[in-house]
N, C-alpha and C positions, 0 to 999 in steps of 0.2 A: 504493499499500498504506499503511494505516493505521500510523504509528510510535508508538512508548510515548513519551510526553511527557517524561518523564525524559530517556530518552536521545537525544531530539530535541536538547534544550539541551544535549548533551556535544559540547564542541569540542576539547578535550584532556584525555585519562585522568590520572588522579592519577600522581605520579611511580610509584609500585608499578606501578598498572595499564601504563603505559606500557611499562613494563620485560619486562612479561607479552605484551604485543604485539610486543614484538621477539622473542622467541621463537617466537611463533606465526608472524611474517615470516621467520624462519630456516626454519621448517620448510616453510613453502610454498615455499623455493627448492629444498630438497631433493626436494620432490614433482617439481617441474620437471623437476628435474636427474635424476631417475630414469625418465626419459624415457630409452631407449637412442637415442642416434646417433653418428655417426663424425664424426670430425674429421681431416682432412686439412691440416696444417700449412701453411703457404706456403713456398715454396723447398724442400719434403721431399717424398721419396718415400715414408717409413716410414709407411703407415698408424696412426691412433689409433681410440680409441674412448673416447666418452664415454658415462658411465651420469651423469644428471643426476637428483639430488634435489630435491624442491622442498618444502623445510620453510618456506618465507615464512607460510603460513596464520596462525600462532597465535604468532609470536616468543616470546610470553609465555603467550600462552591455549592452545597447543596441548600440553595435558600430560593426565599420565594413567598409568594401569595398564602397568605393564611387557606388553610381548610378549614371548613367548619367542624368544630369539638362536636358535632353531633347535632341532631334534631332535638326540640324539646320532647323530654321522657312523659309519657301519658300516664295517669293514673293505672295501680294495678287493676286488671280486669280479668274476674277469672274466667270470663268466656276466650280469652286469647292465651292465657296464660295459667297455670294451676300456680295458688298464692302460696309462695314459700319463704323461707326467711333466708336474708343472705347467707347467713351460714348453712342452710341445706344447700343452696345454690352452690356455693364456694366447694360444698364437701363433694358434692356431686360431679361438679366441671374436675376437681384434681381425681376422682375416683374414673369418671368414664376416658380423661386424657390417659390416665395410665394405662389402662385396657386397651385403648386404641395404638398406644405406643409399641405395648407390648406383641400386638396385633400384625403390626405395619414393621416386615423384615426387611424389604426395599423397595424403592421405586425410582421412576427416571423421566425426565420431563425436560420440557424446553423452555428457556427463558429470553426474553428481549430486553436490555435495558436502555433506557434513553435518557440523556441530560442535555438541560440546555441552561446556560449560565448568561445572565447579560449584567454588566457593569464592568466596576475597576478590576483589573487593570485591560479589560477587554472581554466581548464575547465570545464562548466558545460553546461549541454542541458537539454530540458523540454518541454513538449506538453501539452495541455489542450484542450480539445473540449468542449465547451458550448452551449447551449441552448439559443436564445435569443427572449424576446418580450418586443415590442413598443407600447405604447399606446400614442396618441397625448393628451395633449400639452406636456409633460415633462416626463413619465414612461418609464423606461426601467431596465425590469427583467432577470437575467440572472441565468441559472441552470448548473451546472457544471456535465458533462456527466461521462467524467475520466480526469486524471491526470497520467501521467508518468514522471520519470526523476526528477532531480534537486527540491527538497521540497525547499530550498532557492532560486530559480527562482520562483516557483508555488508561494510562498507565498508574495516573495518582489516584485515580476516584473509583474506575470499574474493577481494576486489579485489585486494590486495597479492600474494597469490598467483598470480593471473593475468597481472599484470605482472610479477613475477619469472620467470614460465616464458617469457615472451617475452624477457627481458633474458637468460636461460638461453641463448640460439640465438646470440649473436654468437660467433664465432671466437675472441674472447679468454676468454669468460667457457666455453669448451666445454674450452679446453687448461687452464684450470686445473681443472677438474673429471673429466678425462678417467680413465675406469676404463682405465689402461694402467701400464705400469712405471717412469715417471717420476713418478706421483703414489701410487703403492701398492708393496705387497711381498705376493705370493700365496705359500699355502701350501696344498698339496693335504689336505685334512681326513678324505675319504673319497667313498663313494658311497651315492646313497639312490634307490629306486624311488618315483617321484612318477606319480600320474594321467596327466601328460603323457611320461612314460617314463622312464626311467633318467638318472640326472643325475650329475654330479662338484661335490662340495662343495669349494667354495674359502674360505680365511678368508682377510680383504683386513684389512691394517693401513695406514694412511695415511703418507707420508713425512715430513708436515709436518702441525702443529696446525691446518692450514687450517680454519674453521669450515664450509666447503662439501663438505669431505669428508669420511668416515666411516668406521667401521671396524665389522667383522662376518663375515658369510657371505654368500656369493653361490652360487647354483645353476644349474649351467650345463648345456642339454640334451648328452646324451654323442650324440646323432644331430647335432642342428642346430649346434651348440657356440652355443647364445643363452642368455642369461640368462632364465632363468625364475622365478626367486623371490630375494627381497634380504631380509635381517634386519639391522639394523642400526642405530647408534648415529652421533651427531655427533662426530668427532674433536674439537673443541672444543666446550665450552658456550656456547650463544648467549647467554646472559646469567646475571649473578649470580642473578637470580631464579628459574630454571628448575634443578630438582635433576636430574632426568633426561629423559630422553626419546629414543625408541625407534621406529623405522617398519619397517614390512613393505610389502612390494611384492610383487603376484604378477602374472605376464603369463601371456597366452594366444595361440594362434597362430592368425594370420587369414591365409588362404590360405597364403603362402611369408614371412609376415613376423610377429613377435614383438612385441606390442602389451601396454600396459598395463591389465591388469582391474580390480585392486582396488589400494587404498592404504589401511593405517592407521597414522595418526600418533598416540602417544600421549607426554604429558609430565607431570611431577609439579612443582608448584611448591614453592619453600621454606615458602610461607606456608600451605601445606596445601591449594591447590587443584589441581584434575586437568581435562586438557582430551584429548579425544579428536574426532579429525578423521579421518573417513572420505571416500573419492571411489570411485567404481562408474562405469567405464567400459563403456560399451555402442552397439550398432549401428554396429559400423565398417565402412564404407563406402573399400575403396581405390579412387580416382577417377582417377589416372593413374598409368603405368609408363613407364618410358624403350622406345620402339619403337613404343607403342601411341596410336592416334590416338582411339580411343572410350573410354567411361567402364567401367571393371571396376568390378561390386557383389561382395562378401564378405560372407557373414554372420559376424560376429561374435559376441563374448560379448554375451547379454541379459539 
C-alpha cells in the first residue's frame, strides 16, 4: 500500500499529538473489554463476569461528538419484564454469562474498523478489515485482510487496539475490569422494549477511578439475562488532552450466545479535534462447543 510521504517519515508524533494517541489507545482497551466474558478467580467458587471495553484505538485520536447516554428509562412494567430487584438481576446476569462462557469454546468472525479524525494537527482517516478467531479460555488471533488510509492511524490506533484486546484476555486484567459487585455499584433504572425483546436498564457506577472501568448504563435482556447494549464513558479521563469520551456497544444473539454487533466510540479533544471510531462485527461462526466433535456454523449479524 502506498504511504503518504509525510506520514511515512513520522516516527514520534509531537507531544500534544502523542497525548491524543494515548486517548485512542485507552479507547481501544475499552472496546476489547466490551467483549463480554466470564472470569473464575483461582481458589474461588464465586463466578465473576467481565465486560471488557477496548478503548485503546485512539488514546487521543478517538474523539468526537457525544453519543446519547441512553433513552429515558421507563417505569417498571410487569407486562414488559418480570419485576425483579437489582440484586436478582445482577445475580442472574453473572450466572447466565458464566454458563454461556463455559459453553462457547471457539468462534470466528469478521470485523471492520473505521476511524475518522478531524482537528489538530490535521485530519486523518483509515479502515482495516480483520479476521478474528477466538478459542476458550484466552486465545484470540487476528489476520488483517486489508488496510487503507492513514498509516499513522493504522499503526498507532488499530494495531494497538488489537494488541490491547489480546492483553485483556489475561486473568489479571479480567479481574480488574469485571462487571461485578467488586468493581461496580448497580442501580435499577427501569425497563425498555428493544428489537431484541424486553430489557432491564441498570445504571453502573465504578467503585474506583480505574481508567479501564466505566460509568453509564447497561441493558440486560429480560429472558436471557445477557448484556445487549452499553452506553458509557470512562471512569477516569485517559488523557489531559481528551475532554470527553463516550462509547456505545450493541450485541446480537448468535445461536445461544450474545456477541458484539457494533461499537461506536467518540471523543472530543481540548484543542478542538474530534475522533469517530466504529467497529462492525459480521459473519460469526461458532466453531466449537463443549461435547461436540464437529464444527457448528451459525449465521450471525451481517
